[in-house]
C-alpha positions in Angstrom: -27.9 -5.2 4.7 -26.9 -3.8 1.4 -23.5 -2.1 0.8 -25.0 1.4 0.8 -26.6 0.8 4.2 -23.4 -0.7 5.6 -21.3 2.2 4.3 -23.7 4.7 5.9 -23.7 2.9 9.2 -19.8 2.8 9.2 -19.5 6.3 7.9 -17.4 5.3 5.0 -17.8 4.9 1.3 -19.0 1.9 -0.7 -15.7 2.1 -2.6 -13.8 1.5 0.6 -15.9 -1.5 1.5 -15.4 -3.0 -2.0 -11.7 -2.2 -1.9 -11.1 -3.9 1.5 -12.8 -7.0 0.1 -10.9 -6.9 -3.2 -7.5 -6.7 -1.5 -8.4 -9.3 1.1 -8.6 -7.2 4.2 -12.0 -8.8 4.8 -13.3 -12.1 3.4 -15.7 -11.9 0.5 -19.1 -10.8 1.7 -22.0 -13.2 1.0 -24.2 -12.2 -1.9 -27.9 -12.6 -2.6 -28.6 -12.5 -6.3 -25.2 -10.9 -6.9 -25.7 -8.2 -4.3 -23.5 -8.0 -1.2 -25.4 -8.8 1.9 -23.6 -7.6 5.0 -24.3 -9.3 8.3 -23.9 -7.8 11.7 -20.6 -9.8 12.0 -19.4 -8.3 8.7 -20.2 -4.8 9.9 -18.5 -5.4 13.3 -15.3 -6.6 11.6 -15.3 -3.6 9.2 -15.8 -1.3 12.2 -12.7 -2.9 13.8 -10.8 -2.5 10.5 -11.7 1.2 10.2 -10.9 1.8 13.9 -7.4 0.2 13.4 -6.9 2.2 10.2 -7.8 5.4 12.1 -5.2 4.5 14.7 -2.5 4.4 11.9 -2.4 0.7 11.4 -1.6 -0.1 7.8 -3.9 -2.3 5.7 -1.1 -4.9 5.5 -0.8 -4.9 9.3 -4.6 -5.2 9.6 -4.6 -8.2 7.2 -1.9 -9.8 9.3 -3.9 -9.1 12.6 -7.0 -10.7 11.1 -5.1 -13.7 10.0 -3.5 -14.1 13.4 -6.9 -13.7 15.0 -8.0 -17.0 13.5 -5.0 -18.9 14.8 -4.6 -20.5 18.2 -2.3 -18.7 20.7 -2.0 -15.6 18.5 -2.6 -13.0 21.2 1.1 -12.4 21.8 1.8 -12.0 18.1 -1.1 -9.5 17.7 0.0 -7.6 20.7 3.6 -7.4 19.4 2.3 -6.1 16.0 0.3 -3.4 17.7 3.2 -2.5 20.0 5.5 -2.2 16.9 2.9 0.1 15.2 2.6 2.2 18.5 6.4 2.6 18.6 6.5 3.7 15.0 3.8 6.3 15.7 5.6 7.6 18.8 8.7 8.1 16.6 6.7 9.9 14.0 5.1 12.1 16.6 8.6 13.0 17.9 9.7 13.9 14.3 6.6 15.9 13.8 7.0 17.7 17.1 10.6 18.6 16.2 9.5 19.9 12.9 6.8 22.0 14.5 9.2 23.4 17.1 11.6 24.3 14.2 8.8 26.1 12.3 7.7 28.0 15.4 11.3 29.2 15.8 11.4 30.3 12.2 8.1 32.2 12.7 9.4 33.9 15.8 12.7 34.8 14.0 10.7 36.3 11.1 8.6 38.3 13.5 11.6 39.7 15.3 13.3 40.5 12.0 10.3 42.5 10.8 10.4 44.7 13.9 14.0 45.7 13.4 14.8 48.8 11.4 16.6 48.1 8.1 20.3 49.1 8.4 21.6 51.0 5.4 18.2 51.5 3.9 19.6 54.3 1.7 18.4 57.2 4.0 21.6 59.2 4.3 
């Protein structure tokens, strides 16, 4: 299938598909008369790449995962890479939750401050 069809099926842009090929996330796609011809296997691999990307896995990590996939006994290494990413995401979630809690406290403080009368407002 042509790049436009693949992009539509994957709900992404043609730019993204070209970019992933250009930086080596995926292998170069076969061409017919210079036009990319995506196979079902290409689309499945791209679907996996996009899924991993949506999970917060970096493109560098995805490239590493795909390289490991083609090596014997790589399951443990791939699992470890994904465990490391999951740990980093959990830490980020913790930081974001702390920031959210802090903002909520500031919002509540501002709300309480706006309900208090101003002391010494010049009404003597």
